[in-house]
N, C-alpha and C positions, 0 to 999 in steps of 0.2 A: 502586077507581080505579086503570086504569093510563093513564100517559102516557108519548109520546114523550120524554126526556130532552133532546131538541134541539129540542122546540117549545115550552116552557113560555115562560107568559106573566106578567110582572110587573107586579102595579100597586098602587098605594095607597089606599084609598079609608077613608073613616069609619065604621065601625062602625053597621049599623043597630038603631035605638035599643031594637026589643028581641031586639038578639042574645043570646043567654047564653054564657058564657063557663063555661068545662068547670071543674070544680075538681079540682087535683090535690096529694093530700095529699104533705107533705115527706117524704123520703129518712130522713131525721133531723134532730133539733133542732138539730145543730153550724149548719147552713144561715141560721136566719137570725140566731144568735148572729155570724158571721163579717160577714156583712151590714151585721149593725148596728153593731159595732166599725166595719169599713170607714169608713160615712158618719158615725159619733160623732166622728171625728178630723177627717173631711172639714171638719163642719160647726163644729166649737171652734177651727178654724184659718180660721174665716173663708171659706172657699173653696165654699162653695154659694150661688152668686149667684143674683141675681134670671133668671132663664132655664134655669136648670140642674136637670136631671131627673134625683136619683139614685133606683136603686128597686131592690125583691129584690122577684121572682116577680110584676112587674105583666105582665100580657100584651104582647108584641111584636107587630104584627097586619101580615099583607099578603095580598094577592086574591092568588090562586096560578092560572091557568088560572079564573079565578070561582069559584076555592073560598075560604075562609078560612084562611088556617093562622095557629096562635099558637105562638110559643115564649114559655118565659118565665123568665129568665136568674138566676140565683141574687142575680150583679148585676150593674147596669151603670150609666154613667154617661153623657147627654147633655148638648148645650147647645143654647142659642137656641131653646130648648123653649115654644112657644105657651101662657098662661096662660089656663086655662079660667075660662069667665064664671062670676060669683058663685056658691056656693051648690051648683056640678055638681064631683061627686067623679070625680077620674081612674080610669079602668076598666081604662086600654088604653093603648099609646102607639103613635102610628103615624107612623111616621118619613116625613121626605122634606114631609108636610104638615102635621103637627106640630113640626117641628124637624130638627135632626138625627140625623142617623145616629150609635149611640150610638159615642163614642169607644174606648169599653171594654164589652166584656160579659163574665163570670164564667160559669164551673161547678164547683162545689161537687161532687167525687165521696164518694159512702159508702168507709166501709172496704169493703177484695178486692174494686172497683171491675172488671170485666172489661172490656179495650180495646176491645171490641167492642160495646158499650152506645151508649145515641144522641149522647153528648156527643161522642164519636169519629164519628161515621154521616155517610157520605157519601151517602146515599142520595137521589138529584136526581127521584125521581117520588114522587108526592101520598103519602102526607105526608113532605116533605123531613127529612135526618133532621138533627140539631142541627149537625154541620160546614158540611154544606153550606149551612143556613140563613143562617149567620153569614157564611159565606165568601160564597159565589157570589149568594143573594140580600140580604142585610142589608148584606151588605160593610164588615163592620165594622172596624176599621182593627187591633184588637186582641184577641185573645181568649186568655183564660185560665182552664187547668183548674188543681185543689189541690184535693189530697186532704189534709184537715186530720188525718187519722189518723196519716198517715207524717211531713207534712209536703210532699211533693210537691208539685212547681211547675212549670210551664214554663209559657211564653209565643210565646204565636204574631204572629205580624206578615203583615198583606196588604201583598204584595209589586205590582208593577207584574205582573206575568204572572196578577193576580188567583187568588192561589194563597195558601195562611198557609206559611209559613215559621217553624220554631223559631229563637229566638230566645236565642242566649246571654248568662248575665250578666255585670254587669261584676262587678269587682274585690272589691265588698261581696256578690257574689252578688245582689245588687238588679235589678230589668227597669228601663227610665227607661219611663214611661204620657205618651206624648209630648203628648195630649190631653188630661190631665189637671193634666200638668204636674208631677208628681209621681214618684220611683222607688216602686216595689212590691217586698215581700221579706217571707222565709219568717221570724217571732219566736216565739220561744216561752216562756211564760209562763202566769203567770191571771192570768184578768178574770173576777172576781164568779163562777159557779161552777163555770166549767169550766177547766179544766188542758191546755195542750198547745198544737199548734201555731196560730197565727194569721196573717192576712196583716196587713201593717203600712204606712204610707207612710210615705217620707222626701222630707223638701222636697230641693234641688238642693246646698244646704251639708252635708250628711248630718244633718240633727236629723230624728229620727223626730217627726212628730206625735202628740201625746199623746192618750189620753183624759179622760175630767172626771176619775176617780176619781186618776189619775196626775197632774193639773194639781193637784187639791188638797193630795196628798200633798207635792208639789213645793212648795208655796204652805209647806206644816207645816213641811218641812225647812229653809226659808231662814227661817223666822220665829224656828225654833228657836236655830240660828246668830246670827242678830242679838242673841236675848236673852241667850246666851253671849258674846255678845262685849260687850256692853251688862255684863254682870255680870262682867265681868273688868276692866273699865275703872273699876268701883267705882258702875256705875247701875243701880240696880231699874227694871227695864222694866213698864213702865205693863200689868196685867192689860187 
C-alpha cells in the first residue's frame, strides 16, 4: 500500500477486542536483560509510581490512514497512564487516550547492525519506519539507540522543529532524561549471567541507581565494617 506522505492521517483509537497482535522474535537475549535491568533500578529506587508505565516490547499503537500501525520499543517510559479494569491484562498502549506520550523510547541494536535498518528508517508511507514513527507520529521527546555489544549510545532530543537532534553527553558522559528525572549512561560490568555494557540510571547528585544484588552486597559490606569496628572496640557483635 502506497500513500502520499503529505496526506497521512493520524488518530488514536482503542484496538478492536479481537485484534491479533503479531509476534516478533527478539533479535538476541540481551534485549530483555537490558530492559529488565533499567526497570529494576527504577523500581528499587521507588520511582515507578502509580500511573507510570515502564514496558519492554509492548505494542504502541496508532491508526495511520485507517490502518493500525504497531511499534514495540525495546524499552519505554510513560506517565499519567490510566489503570486497566480489574483482571484485564495490558496488551498494548495507545498514547493520548490511555496516557501521555512516552517520555523516552529506546531501541537496542544487535551486534554489527547496519545504520539503514528500521531503527534509523524515516520511511513515511505505510508501514512507517521506526525513526519516522517515534519522531513524527509519536513525537516522543527522547529517542535512545544503544548497541550493547560495543557500548555505543546515542541520544536524540525532539526539538521545536519536530526533528530529532543528537544530544551531546555531559562531562560524565551521561545524558539528562528530563521526563524521567535521571541521567542515562553506559556502565560496564556483570549482572547475573551477562558481562558487558549496560545502560544505567544516575540521579542528579551523580549517585548510580543500584540493582537488587548490588543493594544486598552494599548492606553486607556495611555490616562487615560495623562488625570489624565493634571487635576493634572489644565488643563481640551479635550473631
